[in-house]
C-alpha positions as CSV (number, residue, x, y, z in Angstrom):
1,M,35.9,-21.2,-11.9
2,N,35.2,-19.5,-15.2
3,S,32.2,-16.9,-15.5
4,G,30.0,-17.4,-18.6
5,S,29.0,-14.5,-21.0
6,F,25.3,-15.4,-20.1
7,T,23.1,-15.3,-17.1
8,I,20.1,-17.8,-16.8
9,T,17.7,-16.7,-14.1
10,G,14.9,-19.1,-13.1
11,C,11.8,-18.0,-11.4
12,S,9.4,-19.9,-9.6
13,S,6.4,-17.7,-9.9
14,D,5.3,-14.7,-11.9
15,E,5.8,-12.6,-8.7
16,A,9.5,-13.5,-8.6
17,M,10.0,-11.8,-12.0
18,T,10.0,-8.3,-10.7
19,D,11.6,-6.8,-13.9
20,F,8.5,-7.9,-15.6
21,T,5.8,-7.0,-12.8
22,S,7.5,-3.4,-12.6
23,G,7.3,-3.0,-16.3
24,T,11.1,-2.6,-16.9
25,K,10.8,-6.0,-19.3
26,K,8.1,-6.4,-21.5
27,I,7.3,-9.6,-24.0
28,S,7.4,-8.1,-27.5
29,K,6.9,-11.3,-29.3
30,G,5.6,-14.8,-28.5
31,K,4.9,-14.9,-24.6
32,M,6.0,-15.8,-21.3
33,F,6.5,-19.6,-20.4
34,A,4.2,-21.1,-18.1
35,E,4.3,-20.6,-14.3
36,G,6.0,-23.7,-12.8
37,T,6.8,-25.5,-16.3
38,D,9.8,-28.0,-16.1
39,S,9.8,-27.9,-20.1
40,M,13.2,-26.9,-21.5
41,V,11.9,-23.4,-22.7
42,C,13.1,-19.8,-22.0
43,V,12.5,-16.1,-23.2
44,I,15.6,-14.1,-24.5
45,S,16.0,-10.2,-24.9
46,S,15.1,-8.7,-28.4
47,E,19.0,-7.7,-28.7
48,L,19.7,-11.0,-28.3
49,A,17.4,-12.3,-30.9
50,K,18.4,-9.5,-33.2
51,Y,22.3,-10.1,-33.4
52,N,21.9,-13.7,-33.6
53,D,19.2,-13.8,-36.1
54,L,17.0,-15.7,-33.3
55,S,13.0,-16.0,-33.4
56,V,10.3,-17.8,-31.6
57,G,10.2,-21.3,-31.9
58,D,14.1,-21.5,-32.3
59,S,16.3,-23.4,-30.3
60,I,19.6,-22.5,-28.3
61,K,22.3,-24.3,-26.5
62,V,24.0,-23.0,-23.5
63,S,27.2,-24.6,-22.2
64,N,28.9,-24.9,-18.8
65,P,31.7,-22.2,-19.0
66,N,33.9,-24.6,-16.9
67,N,33.0,-27.4,-19.2
68,S,32.4,-26.7,-22.8
69,K,31.1,-30.1,-23.7
70,E,28.3,-29.7,-21.4
71,T,25.4,-28.2,-22.9
72,Y,21.8,-27.8,-22.6
73,K,19.1,-27.0,-25.3
74,L,16.4,-24.5,-24.6
75,K,13.4,-23.7,-26.9
76,I,12.6,-20.1,-27.1
77,V,8.8,-19.4,-26.6
78,G,9.1,-15.2,-26.0
79,I,11.3,-12.3,-26.9
80,Y,11.4,-9.4,-24.3
81,K,12.0,-5.9,-24.8
82,D,14.2,-4.4,-22.1
83,S,14.2,-0.6,-21.2
84,Q,18.0,-1.0,-20.2
85,S,20.1,-1.2,-23.4
86,S,23.5,-2.8,-23.5
87,A,25.0,0.8,-24.1
88,Q,23.7,1.6,-20.9
89,A,24.7,-1.2,-19.2
90,G,28.3,-0.5,-20.5
91,Q,28.2,3.0,-19.1
92,A,27.9,1.2,-15.6
93,G,31.3,0.1,-15.9
94,P,33.5,-2.7,-17.5
95,N,32.4,-5.2,-14.9
96,A,28.6,-4.5,-15.4
97,S,26.6,-7.4,-17.0
98,D,24.9,-7.0,-20.2
99,P,21.1,-7.5,-19.7
100,A,20.9,-8.4,-23.3
101,N,22.7,-11.5,-22.5
102,N,20.0,-12.6,-19.3
103,I,18.1,-15.5,-20.4
104,Y,15.0,-16.3,-18.3
105,T,13.4,-19.7,-17.8
106,S,11.4,-21.6,-14.9
107,Y,12.9,-22.4,-11.4
108,E,12.0,-26.0,-12.3
109,T,13.9,-25.9,-15.6
110,L,16.8,-24.4,-13.8
111,N,16.9,-26.7,-11.2
112,Q,17.0,-29.7,-13.8
113,I,20.0,-28.0,-15.3
114,V,21.8,-27.7,-12.0
115,T,21.0,-31.1,-10.8
116,A,22.3,-32.7,-14.4
117,S,25.4,-30.3,-14.2
118,G,26.3,-31.6,-10.6
119,K,26.0,-35.3,-11.7
120,K,27.9,-35.0,-14.9
121,N,31.0,-33.0,-13.3
122,S,33.7,-34.5,-11.0
123,E,35.7,-32.9,-8.5
124,S,38.2,-31.7,-11.2
125,T,35.7,-29.6,-13.2
126,S,33.2,-27.4,-11.7
127,A,29.3,-27.9,-12.0
128,I,27.2,-24.5,-12.9
129,S,26.8,-22.5,-9.8
130,G,25.6,-19.2,-8.8
131,R,23.2,-17.5,-6.0
132,L,20.0,-18.1,-4.6
133,N,17.4,-15.2,-3.8
134,G,14.3,-15.9,-2.0
135,T,11.1,-13.7,-2.2
136,Y,8.5,-13.9,0.1
137,V,5.0,-12.7,-0.9
138,V,2.4,-11.7,1.6
139,G,-1.1,-10.1,1.7
140,T,-0.9,-7.5,4.2
141,L,1.6,-5.2,6.0
142,G,0.6,-6.7,9.6
143,K,1.6,-10.2,8.0
144,Y,4.8,-8.8,6.6
145,K,5.5,-7.4,10.2
146,Q,4.6,-10.8,11.7
147,F,6.6,-12.7,9.3
148,K,10.0,-10.3,10.1
149,K,9.4,-11.2,13.6
150,E,8.9,-14.8,13.4
151,V,12.1,-15.4,11.0
152,K,14.2,-13.7,13.6
153,Q,12.9,-15.7,16.3
154,L,13.5,-18.7,14.4
155,G,17.1,-17.9,14.4
156,L,18.0,-15.7,11.2
157,S,21.5,-14.6,11.1
158,T,22.1,-10.7,11.7
159,K,24.0,-11.2,8.5
160,Y,20.7,-11.2,6.7
161,Q,18.1,-8.5,6.2
162,V,14.6,-8.8,5.6
163,T,13.3,-5.9,3.8
164,S,10.7,-5.0,1.2
165,A,11.0,-2.5,-1.7
166,D,6.9,-2.0,-1.7
167,I,6.8,-1.4,1.9
168,S,9.6,1.1,1.9
169,S,8.1,2.7,-1.4
170,Y,4.7,2.8,0.5
171,E,6.0,4.7,3.7
172,Q,7.9,7.0,1.7
173,S,4.6,7.9,-0.4
174,A,2.7,7.9,2.8
175,R,4.7,10.4,4.7
176,P,3.1,13.5,3.2
177,L,-0.3,11.8,3.9
178,K,0.7,11.6,7.7
179,N,2.3,15.0,7.7
180,L,-1.2,16.2,6.4
181,A,-3.1,14.0,8.8
182,K,-0.9,15.9,11.7
183,F,-1.6,19.2,10.2
184,A,-5.5,18.3,10.1
185,G,-5.5,17.3,13.6
186,C,-3.8,20.3,14.8
187,F,-6.3,22.7,12.8
188,L,-9.2,20.5,14.1
189,I,-8.2,21.5,17.5
190,V,-7.9,25.1,16.8
191,I,-11.4,25.2,15.1
192,L,-12.9,23.3,18.5
193,L,-11.2,26.1,20.3
194,V,-12.2,28.8,18.3
195,G,-15.5,27.7,17.9
196,A,-16.0,27.1,21.9
197,A,-14.8,30.6,22.3
198,I,-17.3,32.2,19.9
199,L,-20.1,29.8,21.6
200,V,-19.1,31.1,24.9
201,I,-18.9,34.8,23.8
202,M,-22.5,34.2,22.3
203,N,-23.8,32.8,25.3
204,I,-22.4,35.7,27.6
205,F,-24.5,38.2,25.3
206,S,-27.6,36.1,25.2
207,T,-27.6,35.6,29.0
208,R,-27.5,39.3,29.7
209,E,-30.3,40.0,26.9
210,R,-32.4,37.6,28.6
211,K,-31.6,39.0,32.2
212,Y,-35.0,40.1,32.6
213,E,-36.4,37.0,31.7
214,I,-34.4,35.1,34.3
215,G,-35.3,37.5,36.9
216,V,-39.0,36.9,36.1
217,L,-38.7,33.1,36.1
218,T,-36.7,33.0,39.5
219,A,-39.3,35.4,41.0
220,I,-42.3,33.7,40.3
221,G,-40.5,30.8,42.3
222,M,-38.6,28.8,40.0
223,K,-35.1,27.6,41.2
224,K,-32.1,28.9,39.8
225,K,-31.2,25.3,39.1
226,Q,-34.3,24.8,37.0
227,V,-33.6,28.1,35.0
228,A,-29.8,27.0,34.0
229,A,-31.0,23.5,33.3
230,L,-33.6,25.0,30.7
231,F,-30.9,27.4,29.1
232,L,-28.6,24.5,28.9
233,T,-31.2,22.4,27.2
234,E,-31.7,25.1,24.6
235,I,-27.9,25.1,23.9
236,L,-27.9,21.3,23.7
237,I,-31.1,21.2,21.4
238,L,-29.6,23.8,19.1
239,S,-26.2,22.0,19.0
240,L,-27.8,18.6,18.3
241,A,-30.0,19.9,15.6
242,G,-26.8,21.7,13.9
243,A,-24.6,18.5,14.4
244,I,-27.6,16.4,12.7
245,I,-28.1,18.9,9.7
246,G,-24.5,19.1,9.2
247,G,-23.9,15.6,9.5
248,A,-26.5,14.7,6.9
249,A,-25.2,17.0,4.4
250,G,-21.6,15.5,4.8
251,A,-22.7,12.1,4.5
252,A,-24.6,12.8,1.5
253,V,-21.6,14.8,-0.1
254,S,-19.0,12.1,1.0
255,K,-20.9,9.3,-0.8
256,P,-20.2,10.6,-4.4
257,V,-16.8,11.5,-3.5
258,T,-15.8,8.2,-2.2
259,K,-17.2,6.7,-5.3
260,Q,-15.3,8.8,-7.5
261,L,-12.2,8.1,-5.4
262,L,-12.8,4.2,-5.6
263,T,-13.6,4.8,-9.6
264,A,-10.0,6.3,-9.9
265,Q,-8.2,3.5,-7.8
266,V,-10.0,0.8,-9.9
267,A,-9.0,2.5,-13.1
268,S,-5.2,2.8,-11.6
269,G,-5.2,-0.9,-10.7
270,M,-6.8,-2.4,-14.2
271,K,-4.1,0.0,-16.0
272,Q,-1.4,-1.8,-13.9
273,S,-2.8,-5.1,-14.7
274,E,-3.1,-4.4,-18.3
275,D,0.9,-3.2,-18.3
276,M,1.7,-6.4,-16.6
277,Q,-0.3,-8.6,-19.0
278,E,1.5,-6.4,-21.8
279,S,4.9,-7.3,-19.9
280,F,4.3,-10.9,-19.9
281,G,2.6,-11.3,-23.2
282,R,-0.2,-13.4,-21.4
283,E,-2.1,-13.3,-18.4
284,N,0.1,-13.5,-15.4
285,N,-0.7,-15.1,-12.1
286,G,-2.4,-12.3,-10.6
287,G,0.9,-10.9,-9.1
288,G,1.9,-7.3,-8.6
289,S,0.1,-4.4,-7.3
290,G,-3.1,-4.9,-9.5
291,T,-4.2,-7.7,-7.2
292,G,-3.2,-6.0,-3.9
293,Q,-0.5,-8.5,-3.0
294,M,2.4,-7.0,-1.9
295,P,6.2,-8.7,-1.7
296,G,7.2,-9.4,1.8
297,G,10.6,-9.6,2.6
298,Q,13.7,-10.3,0.2
299,G,16.8,-12.4,2.0
300,G,20.3,-12.3,1.0
301,P,21.9,-15.1,-0.8
302,A,21.5,-18.5,0.7
303,G,22.8,-21.6,-0.7
304,S,24.4,-22.0,-3.9
305,A,22.5,-22.0,-7.2
306,P,22.8,-20.6,-10.5
307,N,21.1,-17.1,-10.3
308,R,17.6,-18.8,-9.2
309,T,15.0,-16.6,-7.8
310,Q,12.8,-18.8,-5.6
311,T,9.5,-17.7,-4.2
312,A,6.3,-19.0,-2.0
313,P,3.5,-17.9,-4.2
314,G,0.8,-16.1,-2.1
315,T,-2.8,-16.6,-2.9
316,S,-5.4,-14.4,-4.5
317,S,-9.0,-14.5,-5.3
318,A,-10.3,-14.8,-8.8
319,A,-12.5,-11.5,-8.4
320,D,-12.4,-9.3,-5.4
321,T,-15.7,-7.3,-4.8
322,L,-15.2,-3.7,-4.4
323,T,-18.2,-1.8,-2.7
324,A,-18.3,2.0,-1.8
325,S,-19.5,3.2,1.5
326,A,-19.9,6.6,2.6
327,S,-17.0,8.4,4.5
328,V,-19.3,9.6,7.3
329,N,-20.4,6.7,8.9
330,G,-22.0,5.9,12.4
331,A,-18.6,6.2,14.4
332,V,-18.1,9.5,12.7
333,L,-21.4,11.0,13.3
334,L,-20.9,10.0,17.0
335,E,-17.7,11.5,17.4
336,L,-19.4,14.8,15.7
337,L,-22.2,14.6,18.3
338,G,-19.6,14.3,21.3
339,C,-17.7,17.5,20.0
340,C,-21.0,19.4,19.8
341,V,-22.0,18.1,23.3
342,L,-18.8,19.0,24.8
343,L,-18.9,22.6,23.1
344,A,-22.5,23.1,24.3
345,L,-21.5,22.1,27.9
346,A,-18.6,24.5,27.7
347,A,-20.6,27.3,26.6
348,G,-23.7,26.5,28.8
349,A,-21.3,26.5,31.7
350,V,-20.7,30.4,31.2
351,S,-24.6,30.9,31.2
352,V,-25.1,28.7,34.2
353,T,-22.3,30.7,36.3
354,A,-24.0,33.9,35.4
355,I,-27.8,32.4,36.1
356,M,-26.5,31.3,39.6
357,R,-25.2,34.9,40.5
358,Y,-28.1,36.4,39.5
359,E,-30.7,38.0,42.1
360,P,-34.2,38.3,41.1
361,L,-35.1,41.3,43.1
362,E,-32.0,43.1,41.8
363,I,-32.9,42.3,38.0
364,L,-36.5,43.4,38.3
365,S,-35.6,46.8,40.0
366,E,-32.7,47.5,37.4
367,R,-35.2,46.8,34.8
368,D,-37.6,49.5,36.5
């Protein structure tokens, strides 16, 4: 079986055209063919157009390398610019394919060519053949994990792997954040321990300074348990007051900070969407990182078809509503109050222990 000089890649959706969604290739003239079209149209590289004096609106003929009489006519609707030149491809080795000779069309168009080639050729001559790549688009990381689990349960051979470049990139990017979260957690524990130690020391000195007050209260008939409860209540009131003031200040500051971060994310998403629109030369199907969709898994070769990329398109809403909320929410405030109560109880336990050991007569005699 002979191998031709040109490669025809058929994609069933915009998301499957990963070179264009990533910005490696961009439409410089004309526009990308409509998604799912069955018309005999294509887009070619700027190098191929330059050296063959081709422009948008011209037609080209491609032939079966195993049967030169078998030809197919494709109309050029767009010309793309590739960041990788033919010279760079040549440096990869003599067997590397020239990216300038890659012709893109829709999966439906390529399927027509494959079907027609199979009918035209007999056993003595070979029909157009190639490989099939499947790309599945899912919405969330949880759905990706569920998809990966289900395909294995359905009997996917161990020869195939389900992978996602986006998830691998996400995990690599999130690794510093996870390390920072661990560091922040350890730092929080240290702060709580230091805070508890400071509160304990302050309560020890405070209880000693109010030793005569404790003696007077117990001498006039107040039980030690009541005195201890009084001191503990004071500590809780002060701690809760500090937590409320600190939580209110944190909530007031967190909202503009959250809005600023959200604005930066929206601006980044819009920039990515504009870059994708520039790559396709038209509004794409909403694929890529600009819409929050995430390619799920990409399987290995399955079947025999000429360099097709088959994808199950995901769903996306026409407009997503983004709202900014304060980072310090009710759950965070409750956690803050819980920490304050625990610290207050730890510090109050020292005061309670000291109060229970004091004897009123000894205290008053020492005062005299």
